[in-house]
C-alpha positions as a printed NumPy array, in Angstrom:
array([[ -8.987, -20.438,  18.163],
       [ -8.537, -23.263,  15.641],
       [ -6.436, -26.294,  16.562],
       [ -3.915, -25.346,  13.906],
       [ -3.107, -22.358,  11.733],
       [ -2.45 , -22.37 ,   8.029],
       [  0.273, -19.875,   7.188],
       [  0.993, -18.999,   3.566],
       [  3.999, -17.092,   2.255],
       [  3.455, -15.189,  -0.997],
       [  6.655, -14.525,  -2.935],
       [  6.244, -12.444,  -6.135],
       [  9.123, -13.11 ,  -8.53 ],
       [ 10.378, -11.794, -11.841],
       [ 13.774, -13.168, -12.934],
       [ 14.969, -14.124,  -9.44 ],
       [ 16.726, -17.4  , -10.292],
       [ 19.8  , -16.393,  -8.268],
       [ 17.955, -15.553,  -5.043],
       [ 14.698, -17.497,  -4.908],
       [ 16.138, -20.786,  -3.682],
       [ 17.652, -19.083,  -0.62 ],
       [ 14.394, -17.225,   0.113],
       [ 12.347, -20.442,   0.025],
       [ 14.846, -22.356,   2.179],
       [ 15.094, -19.543,   4.737],
       [ 11.31 , -19.225,   5.043],
       [ 10.811, -22.953,   5.519],
       [ 13.583, -23.042,   8.125],
       [ 12.236, -20.004,   9.995],
       [  8.588, -21.132,  10.04 ],
       [  8.319, -24.936,   9.873],
       [  5.183, -26.086,   8.052],
       [  4.673, -22.827,   6.161],
       [  3.264, -23.089,   2.626],
       [  5.526, -21.061,   0.334],
       [  3.795, -19.885,  -2.854],
       [  6.18 , -18.518,  -5.467],
       [  4.377, -16.563,  -8.176],
       [  6.443, -16.517, -11.351],
       [  5.623, -13.245, -13.08 ],
       [  6.822, -13.384, -16.704],
       [ 10.327, -14.587, -15.798],
       [ 12.788, -15.306, -18.6  ],
       [ 15.143, -17.386, -16.446],
       [ 14.788, -20.553, -14.318],
       [ 12.991, -18.903, -11.395],
       [ 10.084, -21.372, -11.435],
       [ 12.309, -24.458, -11.728],
       [ 14.609, -23.377,  -8.899],
       [ 11.67 , -22.507,  -6.617],
       [ 10.001, -25.862,  -7.247],
       [ 13.272, -27.7  ,  -6.608],
       [ 13.482, -26.049,  -3.181],
       [  9.967, -27.123,  -2.209],
       [  7.85 , -24.103,  -3.099],
       [  4.38 , -24.236,  -4.615],
       [  4.925, -22.496,  -7.955],
       [  2.16 , -20.594,  -9.706],
       [  2.235, -18.34 , -12.744],
       [  0.768, -14.87 , -13.252],
       [  0.975, -13.732, -16.889],
       [ -0.18 , -10.133, -16.263],
       [  3.112,  -8.399, -15.548],
       [  3.398,  -6.334, -12.383],
       [  3.685,  -6.984,  -8.64 ],
       [  0.201,  -5.603,  -8.037],
       [ -1.25 ,  -8.164, -10.442],
       [  0.576, -10.939,  -8.577],
       [ -0.714,  -9.815,  -5.175],
       [ -4.282,  -9.52 ,  -6.444],
       [ -4.129, -13.052,  -7.886],
       [ -2.517, -14.531,  -4.775],
       [ -4.957, -12.89 ,  -2.363],
       [ -7.851, -14.238,  -4.425],
       [ -6.511, -17.788,  -4.865],
       [ -4.907, -18.663,  -1.539],
       [ -6.903, -19.552,   1.576],
       [ -4.969, -19.321,   4.84 ],
       [ -5.3  , -17.987,   8.366],
       [ -2.144, -15.875,   8.144],
       [ -0.457, -14.474,   5.031],
       [  3.187, -13.443,   4.811],
       [  4.359, -11.415,   1.818],
       [  8.063, -11.124,   1.024],
       [ 10.05 , -10.204,  -2.085],
       [ 11.966, -12.945,  -3.847],
       [ 15.243, -11.011,  -4.087],
       [ 16.724, -12.208,  -0.754],
       [ 17.116,  -8.685,   0.649],
       [ 14.824,  -9.226,   3.659],
       [ 15.732, -11.212,   6.764],
       [ 13.485, -14.279,   6.651],
       [ 14.394, -15.131,  10.251],
       [ 12.191, -12.199,  11.351],
       [  9.084, -14.026,  10.079],
       [  8.262, -15.845,  13.37 ],
       [  8.381, -12.595,  15.345],
       [  6.137, -10.841,  12.803],
       [  3.638, -13.717,  12.818],
       [  3.628, -13.951,  16.615],
       [  3.078, -10.175,  16.829],
       [  0.069, -10.488,  14.519],
       [ -1.41 , -13.314,  16.594],
       [ -0.786, -11.807,  20.011],
       [ -2.406,  -8.468,  19.187],
       [ -4.419,  -9.697,  17.529],
       [ -3.484,  -7.417,  14.638],
       [ -4.483,  -7.5  ,  11.   ],
       [ -1.346,  -5.98 ,   9.475],
       [  2.268,  -6.165,  10.616],
       [  4.723,  -4.092,   8.589],
       [  8.368,  -5.15 ,   8.447],
       [ 10.312,  -1.863,   8.602],
       [ 13.758,  -2.158,   7.055],
       [ 16.692,  -1.337,   9.328],
       [ 19.723,  -0.327,   7.305],
       [ 23.337,   0.409,   8.232],
       [ 23.969,   4.042,   7.165],
       [ 27.678,   3.258,   6.73 ],
       [ 26.958,   0.387,   4.335],
       [ 23.463,   1.082,   3.063],
       [ 21.676,  -1.542,   0.966],
       [ 19.375,   1.156,  -0.451],
       [ 20.071,   2.501,  -3.911],
       [ 21.347,   6.128,  -3.907],
       [ 18.568,   8.543,  -2.976],
       [ 16.031,   5.809,  -2.224],
       [ 16.247,   6.192,   1.566],
       [ 15.546,   9.946,   1.336],
       [ 12.758,   9.377,  -1.179],
       [ 11.201,   6.716,   1.034],
       [ 11.306,   9.054,   4.044],
       [  9.707,  11.852,   2.025],
       [  6.874,   9.609,   0.795],
       [  6.336,   8.306,   4.341],
       [  5.943,  11.865,   5.618],
       [  3.565,  12.88 ,   2.792],
       [  1.313,   9.853,   3.191],
       [  1.314,  10.189,   6.99 ],
       [  0.238,  13.83 ,   6.699],
       [ -2.384,  13.229,   4.015],
       [ -4.032,  10.223,   5.642],
       [ -3.456,  11.013,   9.304],
       [ -1.495,   7.902,  10.336],
       [  2.305,   7.878,  10.658],
       [  4.196,   5.166,   8.783],
       [  7.901,   4.33 ,   8.904],
       [  8.466,   2.266,   5.746],
       [  5.48 ,   2.268,   3.405],
       [  7.445,   0.69 ,   0.529],
       [  8.481,  -2.394,   2.483],
       [  7.66 ,  -5.621,   0.663],
       [  7.81 ,  -7.627,   3.908],
       [  4.4  ,  -7.812,   5.6  ],
       [  2.122, -10.175,   7.503],
       [ -1.674, -10.045,   7.169],
       [ -4.693, -11.661,   8.752],
       [ -7.219, -13.455,   6.576],
       [ -9.832, -10.771,   7.117],
       [ -7.435,  -8.045,   5.929],
       [ -6.588,  -9.974,   2.766],
       [-10.166, -10.847,   1.897],
       [-11.367,  -7.255,   2.349],
       [ -8.54 ,  -5.722,   0.288],
       [ -9.596,  -4.794,  -3.292],
       [ -6.028,  -4.835,  -4.757],
       [ -6.497,  -2.416,  -7.653],
       [ -2.837,  -1.557,  -8.329],
       [ -0.925,  -3.259, -11.14 ],
       [  2.756,  -2.711, -10.394],
       [  4.998,  -1.422,  -7.598],
       [  2.264,   0.916,  -6.322],
       [  0.808,  -2.105,  -4.496],
       [  2.739,  -1.318,  -1.282],
       [  1.289,   2.209,  -1.32 ],
       [ -2.216,   0.809,  -1.784],
       [ -1.745,  -1.706,   1.049],
       [ -0.545,   1.037,   3.388],
       [ -3.371,   3.437,   2.56 ],
       [ -5.982,   0.66 ,   2.75 ],
       [ -4.853,  -0.2  ,   6.286],
       [ -5.095,   3.498,   7.223],
       [ -8.519,   3.976,   5.608],
       [-10.001,   0.851,   7.207],
       [ -8.262,   1.712,  10.495],
       [ -7.252,  -1.881,  11.132],
       [ -5.15 ,  -2.682,  14.198],
       [ -1.547,  -2.841,  13.017],
       [  2.047,  -2.782,  14.202],
       [  5.519,  -2.189,  12.822],
       [  8.414,  -4.576,  13.444],
       [ 12.047,  -3.786,  12.527],
       [ 13.58 ,  -6.312,  10.128],
       [ 17.009,  -6.751,   8.624],
       [ 17.735,  -5.523,   5.106],
       [ 20.729,  -6.385,   2.94 ],
       [ 22.149,  -6.118,  -0.559],
       [ 20.887,  -8.319,  -3.347],
       [ 23.013, -11.406,  -3.991],
       [ 25.654, -11.088,  -6.697],
       [ 24.202, -11.624, -10.154],
       [ 20.725, -10.359,  -9.178],
       [ 19.434,  -7.045, -10.572],
       [ 16.748,  -4.711,  -9.207],
       [ 13.589,  -4.287, -11.286],
       [ 12.858,  -0.817,  -9.872],
       [ 13.143,   2.187, -12.168],
       [ 13.585,   5.207,  -9.942],
       [ 11.988,   7.923, -12.07 ],
       [  9.239,   5.895, -13.73 ],
       [  8.17 ,   4.056, -10.578],
       [  8.486,   7.237,  -8.491],
       [  6.087,   9.03 , -10.827],
       [  3.705,   6.066, -10.723],
       [  3.716,   6.153,  -6.926],
       [  3.119,   9.931,  -6.889],
       [  0.139,   9.46 ,  -9.186],
       [ -1.142,   6.567,  -7.054],
       [ -0.948,   8.685,  -3.879],
       [ -2.756,  11.589,  -5.561],
       [ -5.444,   9.26 ,  -6.927],
       [ -5.948,   7.553,  -3.573],
       [ -6.075,  10.9  ,  -1.769],
       [ -8.954,  12.005,  -4.015],
       [-10.549,   8.572,  -3.593],
       [-10.177,   8.333,   0.197],
       [-10.485,  12.027,   1.173],
       [-12.747,  13.579,  -1.471],
       [-13.943,  16.489,   0.627],
       [-10.371,  17.573,   1.399],
       [ -9.393,  17.24 ,  -2.27 ],
       [-12.422,  18.903,  -3.849],
       [-12.797,  21.293,  -0.93 ],
       [ -9.268,  22.554,  -1.544],
       [-10.073,  23.156,  -5.209],
       [-13.325,  24.882,  -4.208],
       [-11.513,  27.15 ,  -1.753],
       [ -8.954,  28.193,  -4.387],
       [-11.673,  28.961,  -6.936],
       [-13.743,  30.952,  -4.439],
       [-10.725,  32.966,  -3.277],
       [ -9.836,  33.75 ,  -6.907],
       [-13.457,  34.757,  -7.511],
       [-13.395,  37.142,  -4.534],
       [-10.07 ,  38.667,  -5.561],
       [-11.4  ,  39.392,  -9.049],
       [-14.988,  40.205,  -8.109],
       [-14.722,  42.45 ,  -5.056],
       [-13.208,  45.395,  -6.97 ],
       [-16.027,  45.113,  -9.512],
       [-18.621,  45.098,  -6.724],
       [-16.94 ,  48.082,  -5.07 ],
       [-17.002,  50.056,  -8.33 ],
       [-20.675,  49.211,  -8.768],
       [-21.52 ,  50.524,  -5.27 ],
       [-19.701,  53.774,  -6.08 ],
       [-20.879,  54.412,  -9.651],
       [-23.894,  52.185, -10.159],
       [-22.188,  50.786, -13.269],
       [-20.374,  47.545, -14.123],
       [-17.542,  48.735, -16.302],
       [-15.48 ,  45.511, -16.413],
       [-17.867,  42.901, -17.781],
       [-15.188,  40.285, -18.663],
       [-13.802,  40.395, -15.1  ],
       [-17.296,  40.201, -13.629],
       [-18.166,  37.188, -15.811],
       [-14.888,  35.44 , -14.922],
       [-15.392,  36.061, -11.196],
       [-18.954,  34.74 , -11.242],
       [-17.873,  31.7  , -13.293],
       [-15.117,  30.884, -10.798],
       [-17.627,  31.194,  -7.941],
       [-20.   ,  28.764,  -9.672],
       [-17.183,  26.309, -10.348],
       [-16.061,  26.576,  -6.716],
       [-19.543,  25.77 ,  -5.436],
       [-19.789,  22.85 ,  -7.863],
       [-16.424,  21.486,  -6.669],
       [-17.567,  21.769,  -3.05 ],
       [-20.834,  20.   ,  -3.883],
       [-18.968,  17.173,  -5.626],
       [-16.751,  16.805,  -2.549],
       [-19.791,  16.537,  -0.268],
       [-21.486,  14.035,  -2.578],
       [-18.391,  11.829,  -2.861],
       [-17.936,  11.945,   0.915],
       [-21.342,  10.307,   1.248],
       [-20.372,   7.67 ,  -1.319],
       [-17.093,   7.115,   0.551],
       [-18.967,   6.509,   3.789],
       [-21.152,   3.855,   2.129],
       [-18.091,   2.207,   0.555],
       [-16.205,   2.133,   3.84 ],
       [-19.201,   0.658,   5.622],
       [-19.33 ,  -2.11 ,   3.001],
       [-15.588,  -2.741,   3.353],
       [-15.921,  -2.824,   7.131],
       [-18.781,  -5.305,   6.983],
       [-16.764,  -7.533,   4.622],
       [-13.849,  -7.282,   7.067],
       [-16.029,  -8.16 ,  10.082],
       [-17.502, -11.261,   8.437],
       [-14.247, -13.073,   9.23 ],
       [-13.046, -13.617,  12.816],
       [ -9.73 , -12.413,  14.181],
       [ -7.026, -15.064,  14.381],
       [ -4.907, -15.269,  17.526],
       [ -2.753, -17.611,  19.546],
       [ -1.766, -17.367,  23.24 ],
       [  1.779, -16.073,  23.68 ],
       [  2.778, -19.013,  25.878],
       [  1.941, -21.593,  23.213],
       [  4.128, -22.348,  20.188],
       [  2.705, -21.409,  16.813],
       [  0.272, -24.233,  15.838],
       [  1.205, -24.454,  12.172],
       [  0.174, -27.217,   9.85 ]])
C-alpha cells in the first residue's frame, strides 16, 4: 500500500451557483486533503467563480452533458480513489468517509451511494421513485445483478475501475452505463445508504422526465444488445423461427396429403422467416465471440492496475 492516497472528487455542474459552494465546503470538511474538481459544463451563471472561491479546482467541459464531463474527468485526473457527486447539494457529503473506507477495506472497485428518502417528505420528484425502482428491476433482470439505486450520482471508484471504463454516454445515461459496466466486468462492489434531500431554494433540476427517461430506455436496450448479444439476437431468432413454423407446418402437412404446394406465398414467407431466424442466431453467436474478446481486453486493462486498500485500524492516509 502506498504511504498516502490521492483522493479526487469529481463534481459535474451546470448552473449550480446556489449549491456548489456548500458541496465543496462539505466535501473538504468530510474528507480533509481531498482534491475537489468542479467541472463547469456550459453554465450561464457564476458556478465556476463560486467553486473557485471555495477552494475547488475548476475545469471546463464545453461538450454539454454529464456523460461528457465524466469521460473528460476520468481521462484527465490521476488519483488512487475517485469520488463522484452531483453539484446540486442533494447528497449527504458526510457519507463520503464511510464510502471511501468501504472501498479500501474490501478492497472494492465500486461503491454505490444508495439514496435513503423519507416517504412522508420525499425529495424525489413525483413518479421518480417508482420509475427508479422499475429501472432497477429491469436492469437487474437483464444483466443478472441486483441493484438498488442505479441512477445515484454519488459513487466511489478505484483507479483501475476508472481507467478501464470506456465512458461512451453523453448525458444522464452515464449512471446507467456505469452500473452496467460494473455488472459486465463483475468488479467487486458494495452499496452504502446515503442521505438525500431537496435542492436548496433557488436551484432547479436539469432532468427532463420524459426525454431523459426515453434516453435511458434506449441506452438500456442498446447496452443489452451490446453486452448480451446472444440473448438479444437469440430472442429475435426464436420469434422468427416460431412464426416460420406456424406458417409453414400447415403447408407441409398439405403437401404430405396431396403432393402439391397450393399456397406458394405462405410457403415463401415461412421459408424466408426461417432463413432470417437462422441468420439472427448466427449473428448472435458471432457477436458473443466478439464480446468475449472485448471483455478479455477490458479485464486485462483492469488488471494492469493494482487494487488500492488501507487497513481498517489506520486513518485514511490522504494527501
